[in-house]
C-alpha positions as CSV (number, residue, x, y, z in Angstrom):
1,M,-50.7,65.0,-50.9
2,S,-51.3,65.6,-46.8
3,R,-52.0,69.0,-46.0
4,P,-49.5,70.6,-43.9
5,G,-50.5,71.3,-40.2
6,P,-49.9,74.2,-38.2
7,P,-46.2,74.8,-37.1
8,S,-45.2,72.8,-34.5
9,R,-44.3,74.6,-31.2
10,T,-43.5,71.5,-29.5
11,T,-39.7,70.2,-29.3
12,A,-40.2,67.6,-26.6
13,V,-39.5,64.1,-27.7
14,R,-40.1,62.4,-24.2
15,P,-41.2,64.2,-21.1
16,G,-38.1,65.0,-19.0
17,P,-38.0,65.5,-15.2
18,G,-39.1,69.1,-15.6
19,D,-41.5,68.4,-18.3
20,A,-44.3,66.7,-16.3
21,A,-47.8,67.3,-17.4
22,P,-50.2,69.0,-14.7
23,A,-51.6,66.8,-12.1
24,G,-54.6,65.0,-13.6
25,H,-53.4,65.6,-17.3
26,R,-52.3,62.9,-19.1
27,R,-49.3,62.9,-21.7
28,F,-49.1,60.5,-24.6
29,L,-46.1,60.1,-26.9
30,I,-46.2,60.3,-30.9
31,R,-43.3,58.6,-32.1
32,G,-42.0,56.3,-34.7
33,Q,-40.6,57.4,-38.4
34,L,-41.1,61.0,-37.5
35,R,-38.7,64.1,-37.9
36,R,-40.3,65.7,-34.6
37,P,-41.7,63.1,-32.2
38,L,-44.2,64.7,-29.8
39,A,-45.4,64.5,-26.1
40,L,-48.7,66.0,-25.8
41,T,-51.4,66.5,-23.5
42,V,-55.3,67.1,-24.2
43,A,-54.5,70.9,-23.7
44,D,-51.9,70.7,-26.1
45,L,-54.2,69.5,-28.6
46,R,-56.8,71.9,-27.8
47,E,-54.4,75.0,-28.0
48,R,-52.2,73.8,-31.1
49,W,-54.6,72.6,-33.7
50,P,-58.1,73.8,-34.8
51,Q,-60.8,71.8,-33.3
52,R,-63.3,69.9,-35.3
53,R,-66.6,68.5,-34.1
54,A,-68.0,65.1,-35.0
55,A,-71.4,63.6,-33.9
56,V,-71.2,59.9,-34.1
57,V,-73.2,56.8,-33.7
58,F,-71.6,53.3,-33.2
59,D,-72.7,49.9,-32.1
60,C,-71.3,48.8,-28.9
61,A,-71.4,45.0,-28.5
62,T,-72.5,45.2,-24.9
63,N,-74.8,48.3,-24.7
64,G,-76.2,48.9,-28.3
65,P,-76.1,51.9,-30.2
66,R,-74.1,54.8,-28.7
67,H,-74.4,58.5,-29.4
68,H,-71.7,61.0,-28.7
69,T,-70.3,64.4,-29.9
70,F,-66.6,64.6,-30.0
71,E,-64.3,67.7,-30.5
72,G,-60.6,67.7,-31.1
73,P,-57.9,68.0,-34.1
74,L,-57.7,65.9,-36.9
75,L,-55.2,63.1,-36.3
76,R,-53.8,63.8,-39.8
77,E,-52.7,67.3,-38.7
78,V,-51.0,66.3,-35.5
79,I,-48.9,63.8,-37.4
80,D,-48.2,66.1,-40.2
81,A,-46.8,68.5,-37.6
82,A,-44.6,65.7,-36.2
83,G,-43.0,65.5,-39.7
84,P,-43.7,61.9,-41.4
85,A,-40.6,60.6,-42.8
86,F,-42.0,60.2,-46.0
87,D,-41.6,62.0,-49.2
88,V,-45.1,64.0,-49.5
89,R,-44.8,64.1,-53.5
90,R,-44.6,60.2,-53.6
91,R,-48.1,58.9,-53.0
92,K,-46.9,55.1,-53.3
93,D,-44.4,55.9,-50.4
94,R,-47.2,57.4,-48.3
95,S,-49.5,54.5,-48.7
96,R,-47.1,52.3,-47.1
97,Y,-47.3,54.0,-43.4
98,L,-49.3,52.7,-40.5
99,L,-50.3,54.1,-37.1
100,A,-50.5,51.8,-34.1
101,V,-52.6,53.6,-31.2
102,T,-52.6,52.6,-27.7
103,G,-54.8,53.5,-24.8
104,G,-54.5,53.2,-21.1
105,D,-56.3,50.1,-20.7
106,G,-54.1,48.3,-23.4
107,H,-56.5,48.3,-25.9
108,H,-55.0,49.2,-29.2
109,A,-56.0,49.7,-33.1
110,V,-54.0,50.3,-36.4
111,L,-54.9,52.6,-39.1
112,S,-53.2,53.2,-42.3
113,W,-52.2,56.5,-43.2
114,A,-54.0,56.4,-46.6
115,E,-57.1,56.3,-44.5
116,L,-56.3,59.7,-43.3
117,D,-54.2,61.2,-46.2
118,A,-56.2,63.8,-48.1
119,D,-55.3,62.3,-51.6
120,F,-56.8,58.7,-50.6
121,G,-59.3,58.3,-47.7
122,D,-59.6,61.5,-46.2
123,A,-61.1,60.2,-43.3
124,P,-61.9,62.8,-40.2
125,V,-60.2,60.7,-37.7
126,L,-60.0,63.0,-34.3
127,L,-57.9,63.0,-31.3
128,A,-60.8,64.0,-29.0
129,T,-60.3,66.9,-26.5
130,A,-63.9,66.9,-25.4
131,M,-66.7,64.1,-25.2
132,D,-70.4,65.3,-25.1
133,G,-69.0,68.8,-24.1
134,R,-66.9,67.4,-21.3
135,A,-63.2,68.1,-21.6
136,L,-61.0,65.0,-21.5
137,D,-57.9,66.6,-19.9
138,E,-58.3,64.1,-16.8
139,A,-59.5,61.3,-18.8
140,G,-57.0,61.6,-21.7
141,S,-57.4,61.9,-25.5
142,Q,-59.4,59.5,-27.4
143,L,-59.2,58.1,-30.8
144,V,-62.4,58.8,-32.9
145,V,-63.2,57.2,-36.1
146,P,-66.6,58.7,-37.1
147,S,-66.9,56.4,-40.2
148,D,-66.5,53.0,-38.2
149,R,-70.0,51.5,-37.7
150,C,-68.6,49.8,-34.4
151,G,-66.7,51.2,-31.6
152,A,-63.9,49.0,-31.7
153,R,-61.2,51.5,-32.8
154,Y,-62.3,54.4,-30.2
155,I,-59.3,54.0,-28.1
156,S,-59.9,56.0,-24.6
157,A,-56.8,57.5,-22.6
158,L,-54.3,57.4,-25.2
159,T,-50.9,56.5,-24.1
160,G,-49.0,56.5,-27.5
161,I,-49.2,56.7,-31.2
162,W,-46.7,54.6,-33.3
163,F,-46.0,55.8,-36.8
164,G,-44.0,54.1,-39.3
165,T,-43.8,51.0,-41.9
166,C,-43.6,47.4,-41.3
167,A,-41.4,45.1,-43.4
168,L,-43.5,42.3,-45.3
169,P,-43.1,38.8,-43.8
170,E,-40.8,36.5,-45.5
171,L,-42.4,34.1,-47.8
172,P,-41.7,30.5,-47.4
173,H,-39.5,29.3,-50.3
174,D,-42.1,27.3,-52.1
175,L,-44.4,30.2,-52.2
176,S,-41.8,32.9,-53.4
177,P,-42.8,35.1,-56.2
178,G,-42.1,33.7,-59.9
179,R,-43.2,30.0,-58.6
180,G,-46.8,30.5,-59.7
181,V,-48.1,30.8,-56.3
182,G,-48.1,33.6,-53.9
183,R,-47.5,36.2,-56.7
184,F,-48.9,39.7,-55.9
């Protein structure tokens, strides 16, 4: 079962006219199938959740191995504060949820909730507030997946995180379950 995060002091769903982030401080949205969608800055991440540290090495296709130390809260704890719309007692319900993370350059990645959930993968994925000792307030938070060997899911300058389930694609009639082909 996912561990409860700290109490949420955030009530904003979308930044309103008076909710603008300080100049040079990027705000990103966490939305989807959540009870309390969030609009957060790097400062919010630093102030509202415990900070973890991860020293990582990942292979960059163009520059070879990259060594960095990131600090920030666990993505799981931030999502927990947003109130996922699943029944925490039902593991199979929790295992259906996905996260789509988007960065300022349009790059995006998908993670499963099961990767993060303490009852499943328990991966220490971070929303970085600092990289190599430098605060990321102006650059924006970064998704950090310490267990990844390559850096393709390291998303910079986060603009949004969507959390929810996706409908299964329709199977062609001749491949529907019960016809011998396409059974799961």
